[in-house]
C-alpha positions as CSV (number, residue, x, y, z in Angstrom):
1,X,78.4,50.1,-6.9
2,X,75.5,47.7,-6.2
3,X,74.0,47.4,-2.9
4,X,74.3,44.4,-0.6
5,X,71.1,42.3,-0.6
6,X,69.8,41.0,2.7
7,X,69.6,37.1,2.7
8,X,66.0,36.4,2.6
9,X,66.2,33.1,4.6
10,X,68.2,34.9,7.4
11,X,65.7,37.8,7.6
12,X,62.9,35.4,8.3
13,X,65.0,33.6,11.0
14,X,67.0,36.0,12.9
15,X,66.3,39.5,14.2
16,X,68.5,42.2,15.8
17,X,67.9,43.3,19.3
18,X,67.9,47.0,20.6
19,X,71.5,46.5,21.7
20,X,72.7,44.8,18.6
21,X,72.6,41.2,19.5
22,X,71.3,38.5,17.1
23,X,68.1,36.9,18.5
24,X,66.9,33.5,17.2
25,X,64.1,31.0,18.0
26,X,64.8,27.6,19.5
27,X,64.7,24.4,17.5
28,X,61.9,21.6,18.0
29,X,59.0,24.0,18.5
30,X,57.5,24.0,14.9
31,X,55.1,21.1,14.9
32,X,54.1,17.7,16.5
33,X,53.8,19.7,19.7
34,X,50.8,17.7,21.0
35,X,53.4,14.8,21.5
36,X,55.9,16.9,23.4
37,X,55.6,17.6,27.1
38,X,54.3,20.9,28.1
39,X,57.6,21.7,30.1
40,X,59.6,21.2,26.9
41,X,57.5,23.6,24.8
42,X,57.5,26.2,27.5
43,X,61.3,25.9,27.7
44,X,61.7,26.3,24.0
45,X,59.3,29.4,24.0
46,X,61.5,32.4,24.4
47,X,64.0,33.7,21.8
48,X,67.7,33.4,22.9
49,X,70.9,35.2,21.9
50,X,73.0,33.7,19.0
51,X,76.1,32.2,19.9
52,X,79.3,34.4,19.4
53,X,80.7,32.0,16.9
54,X,77.8,32.5,14.5
55,X,77.0,36.1,15.1
56,X,79.5,37.7,12.7
57,X,78.2,35.4,9.8
58,X,74.6,36.1,10.4
59,X,75.2,39.9,10.7
60,X,76.9,39.6,7.2
61,X,73.8,38.0,5.9
62,X,71.5,40.5,7.4
63,X,73.6,43.4,5.9
64,X,74.6,44.8,9.3
């Protein structure tokens, strides 16, 4: 049987935490940051846990 391939786009965007949760980056942090308030960019800085509704789908894409 062929092996499952990891989804290339998913592996660049999501990662698995040590406890098995899916971590993601917050949106609106990629560019045009000089026009955004520093408070906003600080708030968007940390990675957050993926919502439970999407976790199953993302784990399948990551081959987990």
